[in-house]
mmCIF file of the N, C-alpha and C atoms, coordinates in Angstrom:
data_MODEL
# 
_entry.id   MODEL 
# 
loop_
_atom_site.group_PDB 
_atom_site.id 
_atom_site.type_symbol 
_atom_site.label_atom_id 
_atom_site.label_alt_id 
_atom_site.label_comp_id 
_atom_site.label_asym_id 
_atom_site.label_entity_id 
_atom_site.label_seq_id 
_atom_site.pdbx_PDB_ins_code 
_atom_site.Cartn_x 
_atom_site.Cartn_y 
_atom_site.Cartn_z 
_atom_site.occupancy 
_atom_site.B_iso_or_equiv 
_atom_site.pdbx_formal_charge 
_atom_site.auth_seq_id 
_atom_site.auth_comp_id 
_atom_site.auth_asym_id 
_atom_site.auth_atom_id 
_atom_site.pdbx_PDB_model_num 
ATOM 1   N N  . MET A 1 1  ? 103.131 157.005 111.182 1.00 0.00 ? 1  MET A N  1 
ATOM 2   C CA . MET A 1 1  ? 102.241 155.859 111.281 1.00 0.00 ? 1  MET A CA 1 
ATOM 3   C C  . MET A 1 1  ? 103.058 154.615 111.610 1.00 0.00 ? 1  MET A C  1 
ATOM 4   N N  . ALA A 1 2  ? 102.728 153.981 112.672 1.00 0.00 ? 2  ALA A N  1 
ATOM 5   C CA . ALA A 1 2  ? 103.452 152.772 113.082 1.00 0.00 ? 2  ALA A CA 1 
ATOM 6   C C  . ALA A 1 2  ? 103.023 151.600 112.213 1.00 0.00 ? 2  ALA A C  1 
ATOM 7   N N  . SER A 1 3  ? 103.997 150.839 111.783 1.00 0.00 ? 3  SER A N  1 
ATOM 8   C CA . SER A 1 3  ? 103.664 149.668 110.955 1.00 0.00 ? 3  SER A CA 1 
ATOM 9   C C  . SER A 1 3  ? 103.141 148.545 111.842 1.00 0.00 ? 3  SER A C  1 
ATOM 10  N N  . GLU A 1 4  ? 102.157 147.837 111.316 1.00 0.00 ? 4  GLU A N  1 
ATOM 11  C CA . GLU A 1 4  ? 101.600 146.713 112.065 1.00 0.00 ? 4  GLU A CA 1 
ATOM 12  C C  . GLU A 1 4  ? 102.510 145.512 111.896 1.00 0.00 ? 4  GLU A C  1 
ATOM 13  N N  . ARG A 1 5  ? 102.805 144.868 112.989 1.00 0.00 ? 5  ARG A N  1 
ATOM 14  C CA . ARG A 1 5  ? 103.659 143.680 112.944 1.00 0.00 ? 5  ARG A CA 1 
ATOM 15  C C  . ARG A 1 5  ? 102.782 142.458 113.120 1.00 0.00 ? 5  ARG A C  1 
ATOM 16  N N  . LYS A 1 6  ? 102.986 141.517 112.267 1.00 0.00 ? 6  LYS A N  1 
ATOM 17  C CA . LYS A 1 6  ? 102.222 140.277 112.343 1.00 0.00 ? 6  LYS A CA 1 
ATOM 18  C C  . LYS A 1 6  ? 102.839 139.387 113.427 1.00 0.00 ? 6  LYS A C  1 
ATOM 19  N N  . VAL A 1 7  ? 102.006 138.883 114.305 1.00 0.00 ? 7  VAL A N  1 
ATOM 20  C CA . VAL A 1 7  ? 102.461 137.990 115.363 1.00 0.00 ? 7  VAL A CA 1 
ATOM 21  C C  . VAL A 1 7  ? 102.316 136.557 114.859 1.00 0.00 ? 7  VAL A C  1 
ATOM 22  N N  . ARG A 1 8  ? 103.402 135.818 114.922 1.00 0.00 ? 8  ARG A N  1 
ATOM 23  C CA . ARG A 1 8  ? 103.381 134.416 114.515 1.00 0.00 ? 8  ARG A CA 1 
ATOM 24  C C  . ARG A 1 8  ? 103.442 133.570 115.782 1.00 0.00 ? 8  ARG A C  1 
ATOM 25  N N  . VAL A 1 9  ? 102.548 132.598 115.862 1.00 0.00 ? 9  VAL A N  1 
ATOM 26  C CA . VAL A 1 9  ? 102.477 131.740 117.045 1.00 0.00 ? 9  VAL A CA 1 
ATOM 27  C C  . VAL A 1 9  ? 102.652 130.296 116.616 1.00 0.00 ? 9  VAL A C  1 
ATOM 28  N N  . LYS A 1 10 ? 103.453 129.573 117.381 1.00 0.00 ? 10 LYS A N  1 
ATOM 29  C CA . LYS A 1 10 ? 103.560 128.132 117.175 1.00 0.00 ? 10 LYS A CA 1 
ATOM 30  C C  . LYS A 1 10 ? 103.607 127.463 118.538 1.00 0.00 ? 10 LYS A C  1 
ATOM 31  N N  . THR A 1 11 ? 103.267 126.189 118.549 1.00 0.00 ? 11 THR A N  1 
ATOM 32  C CA . THR A 1 11 ? 103.244 125.422 119.790 1.00 0.00 ? 11 THR A CA 1 
ATOM 33  C C  . THR A 1 11 ? 104.139 124.206 119.635 1.00 0.00 ? 11 THR A C  1 
ATOM 34  N N  . SER A 1 12 ? 105.023 124.016 120.609 1.00 0.00 ? 12 SER A N  1 
ATOM 35  C CA . SER A 1 12 ? 105.882 122.837 120.651 1.00 0.00 ? 12 SER A CA 1 
ATOM 36  C C  . SER A 1 12 ? 105.315 121.863 121.669 1.00 0.00 ? 12 SER A C  1 
ATOM 37  N N  . ILE A 1 13 ? 105.159 120.617 121.246 1.00 0.00 ? 13 ILE A N  1 
ATOM 38  C CA . ILE A 1 13 ? 104.585 119.585 122.102 1.00 0.00 ? 13 ILE A CA 1 
ATOM 39  C C  . ILE A 1 13 ? 105.598 118.463 122.257 1.00 0.00 ? 13 ILE A C  1 
ATOM 40  N N  . PHE A 1 14 ? 105.903 118.127 123.488 1.00 0.00 ? 14 PHE A N  1 
ATOM 41  C CA . PHE A 1 14 ? 106.775 117.001 123.805 1.00 0.00 ? 14 PHE A CA 1 
ATOM 42  C C  . PHE A 1 14 ? 105.960 116.024 124.641 1.00 0.00 ? 14 PHE A C  1 
ATOM 43  N N  . PHE A 1 15 ? 106.094 114.731 124.377 1.00 0.00 ? 15 PHE A N  1 
ATOM 44  C CA . PHE A 1 15 ? 105.430 113.750 125.239 1.00 0.00 ? 15 PHE A CA 1 
ATOM 45  C C  . PHE A 1 15 ? 106.171 112.418 125.198 1.00 0.00 ? 15 PHE A C  1 
ATOM 46  N N  . THR A 1 16 ? 105.997 111.647 126.272 1.00 0.00 ? 16 THR A N  1 
ATOM 47  C CA . THR A 1 16 ? 106.591 110.312 126.336 1.00 0.00 ? 16 THR A CA 1 
ATOM 48  C C  . THR A 1 16 ? 105.504 109.287 126.617 1.00 0.00 ? 16 THR A C  1 
ATOM 49  N N  . THR A 1 17 ? 105.632 108.143 125.946 1.00 0.00 ? 17 THR A N  1 
ATOM 50  C CA . THR A 1 17 ? 104.750 107.008 126.185 1.00 0.00 ? 17 THR A CA 1 
ATOM 51  C C  . THR A 1 17 ? 105.435 105.745 125.687 1.00 0.00 ? 17 THR A C  1 
ATOM 52  N N  . TYR A 1 18 ? 105.213 104.650 126.383 1.00 0.00 ? 18 TYR A N  1 
ATOM 53  C CA . TYR A 1 18 ? 105.736 103.352 125.948 1.00 0.00 ? 18 TYR A CA 1 
ATOM 54  C C  . TYR A 1 18 ? 104.775 102.663 124.980 1.00 0.00 ? 18 TYR A C  1 
ATOM 55  N N  . ASP A 1 19 ? 103.560 103.151 124.897 1.00 0.00 ? 19 ASP A N  1 
ATOM 56  C CA . ASP A 1 19 ? 102.512 102.551 124.078 1.00 0.00 ? 19 ASP A CA 1 
ATOM 57  C C  . ASP A 1 19 ? 102.529 103.173 122.674 1.00 0.00 ? 19 ASP A C  1 
ATOM 58  N N  . GLU A 1 20 ? 103.062 102.441 121.697 1.00 0.00 ? 20 GLU A N  1 
ATOM 59  C CA . GLU A 1 20 ? 103.178 102.971 120.334 1.00 0.00 ? 20 GLU A CA 1 
ATOM 60  C C  . GLU A 1 20 ? 101.818 103.216 119.693 1.00 0.00 ? 20 GLU A C  1 
ATOM 61  N N  . LYS A 1 21 ? 100.835 102.384 120.032 1.00 0.00 ? 21 LYS A N  1 
ATOM 62  C CA . LYS A 1 21 ? 99.483  102.581 119.499 1.00 0.00 ? 21 LYS A CA 1 
ATOM 63  C C  . LYS A 1 21 ? 98.904  103.892 120.023 1.00 0.00 ? 21 LYS A C  1 
ATOM 64  N N  . ARG A 1 22 ? 99.097  104.155 121.304 1.00 0.00 ? 22 ARG A N  1 
ATOM 65  C CA . ARG A 1 22 ? 98.623  105.409 121.906 1.00 0.00 ? 22 ARG A CA 1 
ATOM 66  C C  . ARG A 1 22 ? 99.341  106.601 121.273 1.00 0.00 ? 22 ARG A C  1 
ATOM 67  N N  . ALA A 1 23 ? 100.643 106.467 121.049 1.00 0.00 ? 23 ALA A N  1 
ATOM 68  C CA . ALA A 1 23 ? 101.402 107.546 120.408 1.00 0.00 ? 23 ALA A CA 1 
ATOM 69  C C  . ALA A 1 23 ? 100.860 107.827 119.012 1.00 0.00 ? 23 ALA A C  1 
ATOM 70  N N  . ALA A 1 24 ? 100.554 106.785 118.258 1.00 0.00 ? 24 ALA A N  1 
ATOM 71  C CA . ALA A 1 24 ? 100.007 106.948 116.905 1.00 0.00 ? 24 ALA A CA 1 
ATOM 72  C C  . ALA A 1 24 ? 98.652  107.655 116.955 1.00 0.00 ? 24 ALA A C  1 
ATOM 73  N N  . GLU A 1 25 ? 97.821  107.310 117.932 1.00 0.00 ? 25 GLU A N  1 
ATOM 74  C CA . GLU A 1 25 ? 96.520  107.971 118.093 1.00 0.00 ? 25 GLU A CA 1 
ATOM 75  C C  . GLU A 1 25 ? 96.692  109.459 118.394 1.00 0.00 ? 25 GLU A C  1 
ATOM 76  N N  . ILE A 1 26 ? 97.626  109.771 119.273 1.00 0.00 ? 26 ILE A N  1 
ATOM 77  C CA . ILE A 1 26 ? 97.886  111.166 119.633 1.00 0.00 ? 26 ILE A CA 1 
ATOM 78  C C  . ILE A 1 26 ? 98.403  111.939 118.426 1.00 0.00 ? 26 ILE A C  1 
ATOM 79  N N  . LEU A 1 27 ? 99.358  111.358 117.716 1.00 0.00 ? 27 LEU A N  1 
ATOM 80  C CA . LEU A 1 27 ? 99.911  112.024 116.536 1.00 0.00 ? 27 LEU A CA 1 
ATOM 81  C C  . LEU A 1 27 ? 98.838  112.240 115.472 1.00 0.00 ? 27 LEU A C  1 
ATOM 82  N N  . ASN A 1 28 ? 97.983  111.259 115.267 1.00 0.00 ? 28 ASN A N  1 
ATOM 83  C CA . ASN A 1 28 ? 96.887  111.414 114.301 1.00 0.00 ? 28 ASN A CA 1 
ATOM 84  C C  . ASN A 1 28 ? 95.915  112.509 114.730 1.00 0.00 ? 28 ASN A C  1 
ATOM 85  N N  . TYR A 1 29 ? 95.632  112.577 116.023 1.00 0.00 ? 29 TYR A N  1 
ATOM 86  C CA . TYR A 1 29 ? 94.758  113.630 116.547 1.00 0.00 ? 29 TYR A CA 1 
ATOM 87  C C  . TYR A 1 29 ? 95.364  115.009 116.276 1.00 0.00 ? 29 TYR A C  1 
ATOM 88  N N  . ILE A 1 30 ? 96.644  115.153 116.579 1.00 0.00 ? 30 ILE A N  1 
ATOM 89  C CA . ILE A 1 30 ? 97.317  116.437 116.361 1.00 0.00 ? 30 ILE A CA 1 
ATOM 90  C C  . ILE A 1 30 ? 97.329  116.781 114.871 1.00 0.00 ? 30 ILE A C  1 
ATOM 91  N N  . ARG A 1 31 ? 97.673  115.810 114.023 1.00 0.00 ? 31 ARG A N  1 
ATOM 92  C CA . ARG A 1 31 ? 97.709  116.055 112.571 1.00 0.00 ? 31 ARG A CA 1 
ATOM 93  C C  . ARG A 1 31 ? 96.346  116.471 112.024 1.00 0.00 ? 31 ARG A C  1 
ATOM 94  N N  . SER A 1 32 ? 95.284  115.881 112.552 1.00 0.00 ? 32 SER A N  1 
ATOM 95  C CA . SER A 1 32 ? 93.948  116.172 112.025 1.00 0.00 ? 32 SER A CA 1 
ATOM 96  C C  . SER A 1 32 ? 93.383  117.499 112.530 1.00 0.00 ? 32 SER A C  1 
ATOM 97  N N  . ASN A 1 33 ? 93.947  118.040 113.605 1.00 0.00 ? 33 ASN A N  1 
ATOM 98  C CA . ASN A 1 33 ? 93.414  119.272 114.180 1.00 0.00 ? 33 ASN A CA 1 
ATOM 99  C C  . ASN A 1 33 ? 94.313  120.496 114.032 1.00 0.00 ? 33 ASN A C  1 
ATOM 100 N N  . TYR A 1 34 ? 95.564  120.292 113.651 1.00 0.00 ? 34 TYR A N  1 
ATOM 101 C CA . TYR A 1 34 ? 96.520  121.395 113.561 1.00 0.00 ? 34 TYR A CA 1 
ATOM 102 C C  . TYR A 1 34 ? 97.389  121.235 112.322 1.00 0.00 ? 34 TYR A C  1 
ATOM 103 N N  . LYS A 1 35 ? 97.964  122.350 111.894 1.00 0.00 ? 35 LYS A N  1 
ATOM 104 C CA . LYS A 1 35 ? 98.933  122.301 110.802 1.00 0.00 ? 35 LYS A CA 1 
ATOM 105 C C  . LYS A 1 35 ? 100.295 121.975 111.417 1.00 0.00 ? 35 LYS A C  1 
ATOM 106 N N  . VAL A 1 36 ? 100.798 120.784 111.129 1.00 0.00 ? 36 VAL A N  1 
ATOM 107 C CA . VAL A 1 36 ? 102.063 120.327 111.702 1.00 0.00 ? 36 VAL A CA 1 
ATOM 108 C C  . VAL A 1 36 ? 103.226 120.931 110.920 1.00 0.00 ? 36 VAL A C  1 
ATOM 109 N N  . ILE A 1 37 ? 104.137 121.564 111.632 1.00 0.00 ? 37 ILE A N  1 
ATOM 110 C CA . ILE A 1 37 ? 105.333 122.147 111.035 1.00 0.00 ? 37 ILE A CA 1 
ATOM 111 C C  . ILE A 1 37 ? 106.467 121.128 111.049 1.00 0.00 ? 37 ILE A C  1 
ATOM 112 N N  . GLU A 1 38 ? 106.587 120.417 112.167 1.00 0.00 ? 38 GLU A N  1 
ATOM 113 C CA . GLU A 1 38 ? 107.678 119.448 112.337 1.00 0.00 ? 38 GLU A CA 1 
ATOM 114 C C  . GLU A 1 38 ? 107.213 118.341 113.271 1.00 0.00 ? 38 GLU A C  1 
ATOM 115 N N  . GLU A 1 39 ? 107.720 117.152 113.022 1.00 0.00 ? 39 GLU A N  1 
ATOM 116 C CA . GLU A 1 39 ? 107.371 115.995 113.857 1.00 0.00 ? 39 GLU A CA 1 
ATOM 117 C C  . GLU A 1 39 ? 108.595 115.090 113.942 1.00 0.00 ? 39 GLU A C  1 
ATOM 118 N N  . GLU A 1 40 ? 108.968 114.700 115.148 1.00 0.00 ? 40 GLU A N  1 
ATOM 119 C CA . GLU A 1 40 ? 110.155 113.864 115.351 1.00 0.00 ? 40 GLU A CA 1 
ATOM 120 C C  . GLU A 1 40 ? 109.902 112.838 116.450 1.00 0.00 ? 40 GLU A C  1 
ATOM 121 N N  . ARG A 1 41 ? 110.593 111.730 116.331 1.00 0.00 ? 41 ARG A N  1 
ATOM 122 C CA . ARG A 1 41 ? 110.652 110.743 117.406 1.00 0.00 ? 41 ARG A CA 1 
ATOM 123 C C  . ARG A 1 41 ? 112.120 110.589 117.752 1.00 0.00 ? 41 ARG A C  1 
ATOM 124 N N  . SER A 1 42 ? 112.442 110.656 119.009 1.00 0.00 ? 42 SER A N  1 
ATOM 125 C CA . SER A 1 42 ? 113.834 110.591 119.434 1.00 0.00 ? 42 SER A CA 1 
ATOM 126 C C  . SER A 1 42 ? 114.475 109.275 119.017 1.00 0.00 ? 42 SER A C  1 
ATOM 127 N N  . THR A 1 43 ? 115.700 109.357 118.548 1.00 0.00 ? 43 THR A N  1 
ATOM 128 C CA . THR A 1 43 ? 116.449 108.145 118.217 1.00 0.00 ? 43 THR A CA 1 
ATOM 129 C C  . THR A 1 43 ? 117.195 107.617 119.437 1.00 0.00 ? 43 THR A C  1 
ATOM 130 N N  . VAL A 1 44 ? 117.340 108.443 120.448 1.00 0.00 ? 44 VAL A N  1 
ATOM 131 C CA . VAL A 1 44 ? 118.039 108.041 121.675 1.00 0.00 ? 44 VAL A CA 1 
ATOM 132 C C  . VAL A 1 44 ? 117.057 107.433 122.677 1.00 0.00 ? 44 VAL A C  1 
ATOM 133 N N  . VAL A 1 45 ? 115.956 108.127 122.900 1.00 0.00 ? 45 VAL A N  1 
ATOM 134 C CA . VAL A 1 45 ? 114.906 107.661 123.805 1.00 0.00 ? 45 VAL A CA 1 
ATOM 135 C C  . VAL A 1 45 ? 113.653 107.496 122.954 1.00 0.00 ? 45 VAL A C  1 
ATOM 136 N N  . LYS A 1 46 ? 113.413 106.287 122.473 1.00 0.00 ? 46 LYS A N  1 
ATOM 137 C CA . LYS A 1 46 ? 112.354 106.088 121.476 1.00 0.00 ? 46 LYS A CA 1 
ATOM 138 C C  . LYS A 1 46 ? 110.948 106.390 121.988 1.00 0.00 ? 46 LYS A C  1 
ATOM 139 N N  . GLU A 1 47 ? 110.783 106.532 123.282 1.00 0.00 ? 47 GLU A N  1 
ATOM 140 C CA . GLU A 1 47 ? 109.476 106.851 123.861 1.00 0.00 ? 47 GLU A CA 1 
ATOM 141 C C  . GLU A 1 47 ? 109.172 108.345 123.841 1.00 0.00 ? 47 GLU A C  1 
ATOM 142 N N  . LEU A 1 48 ? 110.139 109.172 123.417 1.00 0.00 ? 48 LEU A N  1 
ATOM 143 C CA . LEU A 1 48 ? 109.983 110.627 123.416 1.00 0.00 ? 48 LEU A CA 1 
ATOM 144 C C  . LEU A 1 48 ? 109.592 111.115 122.023 1.00 0.00 ? 48 LEU A C  1 
ATOM 145 N N  . TYR A 1 49 ? 108.512 111.885 121.973 1.00 0.00 ? 49 TYR A N  1 
ATOM 146 C CA . TYR A 1 49 ? 107.993 112.423 120.713 1.00 0.00 ? 49 TYR A CA 1 
ATOM 147 C C  . TYR A 1 49 ? 107.979 113.944 120.789 1.00 0.00 ? 49 TYR A C  1 
ATOM 148 N N  . TYR A 1 50 ? 108.179 114.581 119.635 1.00 0.00 ? 50 TYR A N  1 
ATOM 149 C CA . TYR A 1 50 ? 108.136 116.041 119.534 1.00 0.00 ? 50 TYR A CA 1 
ATOM 150 C C  . TYR A 1 50 ? 107.311 116.410 118.311 1.00 0.00 ? 50 TYR A C  1 
ATOM 151 N N  . VAL A 1 51 ? 106.404 117.352 118.497 1.00 0.00 ? 51 VAL A N  1 
ATOM 152 C CA . VAL A 1 51 ? 105.604 117.868 117.390 1.00 0.00 ? 51 VAL A CA 1 
ATOM 153 C C  . VAL A 1 51 ? 105.539 119.384 117.537 1.00 0.00 ? 51 VAL A C  1 
ATOM 154 N N  . CYS A 1 52 ? 105.707 120.084 116.425 1.00 0.00 ? 52 CYS A N  1 
ATOM 155 C CA . CYS A 1 52 ? 105.557 121.532 116.407 1.00 0.00 ? 52 CYS A CA 1 
ATOM 156 C C  . CYS A 1 52 ? 104.403 121.854 115.468 1.00 0.00 ? 52 CYS A C  1 
ATOM 157 N N  . VAL A 1 53 ? 103.451 122.639 115.953 1.00 0.00 ? 53 VAL A N  1 
ATOM 158 C CA . VAL A 1 53 ? 102.281 122.989 115.144 1.00 0.00 ? 53 VAL A CA 1 
ATOM 159 C C  . VAL A 1 53 ? 102.164 124.503 115.020 1.00 0.00 ? 53 VAL A C  1 
ATOM 160 N N  . GLU A 1 54 ? 101.488 124.915 113.974 1.00 0.00 ? 54 GLU A N  1 
ATOM 161 C CA . GLU A 1 54 ? 101.229 126.330 113.757 1.00 0.00 ? 54 GLU A CA 1 
ATOM 162 C C  . GLU A 1 54 ? 100.061 126.750 114.642 1.00 0.00 ? 54 GLU A C  1 
ATOM 163 N N  . GLY A 1 55 ? 100.203 127.912 115.277 1.00 0.00 ? 55 GLY A N  1 
ATOM 164 C CA . GLY A 1 55 ? 99.120  128.446 116.093 1.00 0.00 ? 55 GLY A CA 1 
ATOM 165 C C  . GLY A 1 55 ? 99.220  128.062 117.562 1.00 0.00 ? 55 GLY A C  1 
ATOM 166 N N  . ARG A 1 56 ? 98.218  128.496 118.294 1.00 0.00 ? 56 ARG A N  1 
ATOM 167 C CA . ARG A 1 56 ? 98.154  128.275 119.744 1.00 0.00 ? 56 ARG A CA 1 
ATOM 168 C C  . ARG A 1 56 ? 97.361  126.994 120.007 1.00 0.00 ? 56 ARG A C  1 
ATOM 169 N N  . ALA A 1 57 ? 98.008  126.018 120.618 1.00 0.00 ? 57 ALA A N  1 
ATOM 170 C CA . ALA A 1 57 ? 97.368  124.722 120.872 1.00 0.00 ? 57 ALA A CA 1 
ATOM 171 C C  . ALA A 1 57 ? 97.395  124.395 122.362 1.00 0.00 ? 57 ALA A C  1 
ATOM 172 N N  . SER A 1 58 ? 97.020  125.351 123.185 1.00 0.00 ? 58 SER A N  1 
ATOM 173 C CA . SER A 1 58 ? 97.081  125.169 124.638 1.00 0.00 ? 58 SER A CA 1 
ATOM 174 C C  . SER A 1 58 ? 96.145  124.075 125.135 1.00 0.00 ? 58 SER A C  1 
ATOM 175 N N  . GLU A 1 59 ? 95.074  123.773 124.387 1.00 0.00 ? 59 GLU A N  1 
ATOM 176 C CA . GLU A 1 59 ? 94.141  122.726 124.815 1.00 0.00 ? 59 GLU A CA 1 
ATOM 177 C C  . GLU A 1 59 ? 94.784  121.337 124.801 1.00 0.00 ? 59 GLU A C  1 
ATOM 178 N N  . LEU A 1 60 ? 95.926  121.197 124.160 1.00 0.00 ? 60 LEU A N  1 
ATOM 179 C CA . LEU A 1 60 ? 96.606  119.898 124.153 1.00 0.00 ? 60 LEU A CA 1 
ATOM 180 C C  . LEU A 1 60 ? 97.126  119.511 125.537 1.00 0.00 ? 60 LEU A C  1 
ATOM 181 N N  . LYS A 1 61 ? 97.346  120.488 126.404 1.00 0.00 ? 61 LYS A N  1 
ATOM 182 C CA . LYS A 1 61 ? 97.762  120.177 127.781 1.00 0.00 ? 61 LYS A CA 1 
ATOM 183 C C  . LYS A 1 61 ? 96.725  119.277 128.441 1.00 0.00 ? 61 LYS A C  1 
ATOM 184 N N  . GLU A 1 62 ? 95.470  119.649 128.304 1.00 0.00 ? 62 GLU A N  1 
ATOM 185 C CA . GLU A 1 62 ? 94.381  118.859 128.889 1.00 0.00 ? 62 GLU A CA 1 
ATOM 186 C C  . GLU A 1 62 ? 94.210  117.525 128.161 1.00 0.00 ? 62 GLU A C  1 
ATOM 187 N N  . TYR A 1 63 ? 94.306  117.553 126.844 1.00 0.00 ? 63 TYR A N  1 
ATOM 188 C CA . TYR A 1 63 ? 94.146  116.333 126.038 1.00 0.00 ? 63 TYR A CA 1 
ATOM 189 C C  . TYR A 1 63 ? 95.194  115.276 126.408 1.00 0.00 ? 63 TYR A C  1 
ATOM 190 N N  . LEU A 1 64 ? 96.431  115.694 126.627 1.00 0.00 ? 64 LEU A N  1 
ATOM 191 C CA . LEU A 1 64 ? 97.524  114.754 126.900 1.00 0.00 ? 64 LEU A CA 1 
ATOM 192 C C  . LEU A 1 64 ? 97.586  114.296 128.358 1.00 0.00 ? 64 LEU A C  1 
ATOM 193 N N  . LYS A 1 65 ? 96.944  115.019 129.237 1.00 0.00 ? 65 LYS A N  1 
ATOM 194 C CA . LYS A 1 65 ? 97.078  114.814 130.688 1.00 0.00 ? 65 LYS A CA 1 
ATOM 195 C C  . LYS A 1 65 ? 96.972  113.354 131.128 1.00 0.00 ? 65 LYS A C  1 
ATOM 196 N N  . ASP A 1 66 ? 95.975  112.624 130.697 1.00 0.00 ? 66 ASP A N  1 
ATOM 197 C CA . ASP A 1 66 ? 95.772  111.244 131.144 1.00 0.00 ? 66 ASP A CA 1 
ATOM 198 C C  . ASP A 1 66 ? 96.188  110.204 130.106 1.00 0.00 ? 66 ASP A C  1 
ATOM 199 N N  . LYS A 1 67 ? 96.831  110.649 129.032 1.00 0.00 ? 67 LYS A N  1 
ATOM 200 C CA . LYS A 1 67 ? 97.166  109.734 127.946 1.00 0.00 ? 67 LYS A CA 1 
ATOM 201 C C  . LYS A 1 67 ? 98.640  109.334 127.892 1.00 0.00 ? 67 LYS A C  1 
ATOM 202 N N  . VAL A 1 68 ? 99.514  110.109 128.526 1.00 0.00 ? 68 VAL A N  1 
ATOM 203 C CA . VAL A 1 68 ? 100.954 109.867 128.416 1.00 0.00 ? 68 VAL A CA 1 
ATOM 204 C C  . VAL A 1 68 ? 101.618 109.920 129.788 1.00 0.00 ? 68 VAL A C  1 
ATOM 205 N N  . LEU A 1 69 ? 102.863 109.450 129.851 1.00 0.00 ? 69 LEU A N  1 
ATOM 206 C CA . LEU A 1 69 ? 103.613 109.484 131.108 1.00 0.00 ? 69 LEU A CA 1 
ATOM 207 C C  . LEU A 1 69 ? 104.031 110.899 131.479 1.00 0.00 ? 69 LEU A C  1 
ATOM 208 N N  . TRP A 1 70 ? 104.455 111.660 130.477 1.00 0.00 ? 70 TRP A N  1 
ATOM 209 C CA . TRP A 1 70 ? 104.949 113.021 130.687 1.00 0.00 ? 70 TRP A CA 1 
ATOM 210 C C  . TRP A 1 70 ? 104.658 113.831 129.437 1.00 0.00 ? 70 TRP A C  1 
ATOM 211 N N  . HIS A 1 71 ? 104.356 115.113 129.615 1.00 0.00 ? 71 HIS A N  1 
ATOM 212 C CA . HIS A 1 71 ? 104.168 115.990 128.464 1.00 0.00 ? 71 HIS A CA 1 
ATOM 213 C C  . HIS A 1 71 ? 104.536 117.422 128.819 1.00 0.00 ? 71 HIS A C  1 
ATOM 214 N N  . LYS A 1 72 ? 104.868 118.169 127.786 1.00 0.00 ? 72 LYS A N  1 
ATOM 215 C CA . LYS A 1 72 ? 105.162 119.596 127.927 1.00 0.00 ? 72 LYS A CA 1 
ATOM 216 C C  . LYS A 1 72 ? 104.633 120.278 126.674 1.00 0.00 ? 72 LYS A C  1 
ATOM 217 N N  . VAL A 1 73 ? 103.861 121.330 126.864 1.00 0.00 ? 73 VAL A N  1 
ATOM 218 C CA . VAL A 1 73 ? 103.297 122.090 125.751 1.00 0.00 ? 73 VAL A CA 1 
ATOM 219 C C  . VAL A 1 73 ? 103.766 123.533 125.912 1.00 0.00 ? 73 VAL A C  1 
ATOM 220 N N  . ASP A 1 74 ? 104.590 124.000 124.979 1.00 0.00 ? 74 ASP A N  1 
ATOM 221 C CA . ASP A 1 74 ? 105.129 125.360 125.012 1.00 0.00 ? 74 ASP A CA 1 
ATOM 222 C C  . ASP A 1 74 ? 104.555 126.173 123.866 1.00 0.00 ? 74 ASP A C  1 
ATOM 223 N N  . ILE A 1 75 ? 103.969 127.307 124.198 1.00 0.00 ? 75 ILE A N  1 
ATOM 224 C CA . ILE A 1 75 ? 103.446 128.216 123.181 1.00 0.00 ? 75 ILE A CA 1 
ATOM 225 C C  . ILE A 1 75 ? 104.465 129.330 122.993 1.00 0.00 ? 75 ILE A C  1 
ATOM 226 N N  . ILE A 1 76 ? 104.859 129.541 121.740 1.00 0.00 ? 76 ILE A N  1 
ATOM 227 C CA . ILE A 1 76 ? 105.893 130.516 121.419 1.00 0.00 ? 76 ILE A CA 1 
ATOM 228 C C  . ILE A 1 76 ? 105.300 131.572 120.493 1.00 0.00 ? 76 ILE A C  1 
ATOM 229 N N  . GLU A 1 77 ? 105.434 132.838 120.883 1.00 0.00 ? 77 GLU A N  1 
ATOM 230 C CA . GLU A 1 77 ? 104.956 133.948 120.059 1.00 0.00 ? 77 GLU A CA 1 
ATOM 231 C C  . GLU A 1 77 ? 106.149 134.704 119.502 1.00 0.00 ? 77 GLU A C  1 
ATOM 232 N N  . PHE A 1 78 ? 106.143 134.910 118.195 1.00 0.00 ? 78 PHE A N  1 
ATOM 233 C CA . PHE A 1 78 ? 107.164 135.708 117.530 1.00 0.00 ? 78 PHE A CA 1 
ATOM 234 C C  . PHE A 1 78 ? 106.525 137.040 117.167 1.00 0.00 ? 78 PHE A C  1 
ATOM 235 N N  . LYS A 1 79 ? 107.039 138.122 117.746 1.00 0.00 ? 79 LYS A N  1 
ATOM 236 C CA . LYS A 1 79 ? 106.461 139.450 117.494 1.00 0.00 ? 79 LYS A CA 1 
ATOM 237 C C  . LYS A 1 79 ? 107.410 140.277 116.668 1.00 0.00 ? 79 LYS A C  1 
# 
């Protein structure tokens, strides 16, 4: 009998914006809709934000599209 392996999924979100109010709105949106594992703001490039959430958050690609200068949403599956 093959053992069932639990698949763990997390999503890494990177985005840049010069608008701190907009960044706060985005971070609040992510916090209210996902379980945040990690959240960082770059100390070198203060406009760069990183958030890691539990689960698949592919819809954030569309959400961020018109709100920030640049974004990257990576979904990672651990099998």
